[in-house]
Every structure is written in structure tokens, then in C-alpha cells.
Residue, then its C-alpha position, 0 to 999 in steps of 0.5 A: x057036778x050039777x049044772x048049777x054048781x058048774x055055773x056057780x063054780x065057773x060063771x064065765x066058763x072054764x079056761x080053755x088052753x090053746x095049744x102051744x103051737x098057736x100063739x096069740x094074735x097081736x089083737x088077742x094079746x092086746x085084749x088080754x093085757x087090757x083085761x088084766x089092766x081093768x081087773x083092779x077096778x073091776x075087783x074093787x067094784x065087785x067087793x064094794x058094799x060088802x058088809x063084814x058078815x059077807x066076807x066070811x060067806x062062801x061064794x057058793x056052797x062048799x066054796x071058798x069065802x069071799x075073803x079067801x077069794x080076794x086073798x087068792x086072787x092077789x096070791x095067784x097073780x103075784x105068782x103070775x108076775x114072778x112066773x112072767x119075770x122068770x120066763x123072761x129072764x131064764x131059759x125055759x125055767x121050771x117054776x114052782x107050783x103051789x097048793x092054793x087050797x093050803x094057802x087060803x088057810x094061812x094066817x094072812x088070809x084072815x087079814x082084811x081082804x082090803x090088804x090083798x085088793x091093794x096088793x092085787x092092784x099093785x101087782x096088776x100094774x106091774x104085770x101090765x107094765x111088763x107085758x106092754x113092753x114085750x116084743x113078739x118073740x117075748x110072748x113065745x118064751x117058755x117055762x115049765x110048769x110041773x103039773x101043766x107042762x111047757x107054757x108060753x107067756x102067751x098062754x100065761x096071759x090068756x090064763x090070767x086074764x080069764x083067772x081074774x075075770x073068773x073070780x071077779x064074776x064069782x064075787x059078782x054072782x055072790x052079790x047078785x044072789x043076795x041082792x047086794 
């Protein structure tokens, strides 16, 4: 992969998963939760001004379309909310992964991306509400991802803070490359 492609694909860099034995500090947790809280407004701002044709363009050569990105972010963060709630209410549950590349080809991803923008906003509001209610022990609760192994709530919030920022940056880069 060329450096240009790597930068287009990961404009804020790749996510680096912290070892399970190193929980987030209270300040880091607060930062991740604030980033999650801000992502709804940031995503709305990132897609503002896009024309119909822009939605069908890939954000980078060989990448998903901008429309698929918006639907994906809503799908992914919906899964994050469910994973969080399962981790908080079950003892070390195994969660179900999903094929994100297959999901963006389904019929709902042909709908207006504004539907997923609204879904994303609602999911983020609920996600943040749950996270703000947790005590220290809850952030250490674990679930098992069949592909990624044992994961804590701390790791989940770090991942999704990065994930939302990552896709918002991709859309912003798309717009900047087109002078939008």
C-alpha cells in the first residue's frame, strides 16, 4: 500500500488497541466519551453541502462511496451500543461480528444517507448516556469478540471514539480534495 493510499484510508492513523491489562484513566475515558458525544455534530457538518453526485463517489480510489460510509458508521456504532449493553448485562458474553463489506451492499444502504445520519445521532446519544452512568468497574467488564478476543468496555470506547473520528476525517478529506 502506498503512503498516499494509507493516508487516504487512515487519515487520522490506524487504531492502536491498548493491552487489556492497561485500563483507560478517568481523563482518557472522559475524552473518549466527549469525542463520541461530538461525533454527531461533526458527521452532520462533514456531509453538509454534499450534492447528489457526491454521495455516490468513493471517498478514495477503491473505497466505499460517501453514502456507504455514512450508512456504515450508523451500522457500526449501533453494534457498539448493543455490544456495550450486552457486556454490561451478561457475564463475559461472546458477541457476534458482522461482515461490514456485505452490509454496505444491502438495500438499506441505497436509502438516503440522511436516514443513517439520524440513526447515528440517536445511537450516539444513547451510547453516551450509558457511558456517562458507568462506574470504574463497569469499564473493566469484558466481552469476547470471536476475531479480536477478549475486549473491555474501556477498549470498546477507545475503538469507537477513533472509529467515528476516522470516518468523519475520510469524508472531510473527500470534500477537501474536491474543493467542497
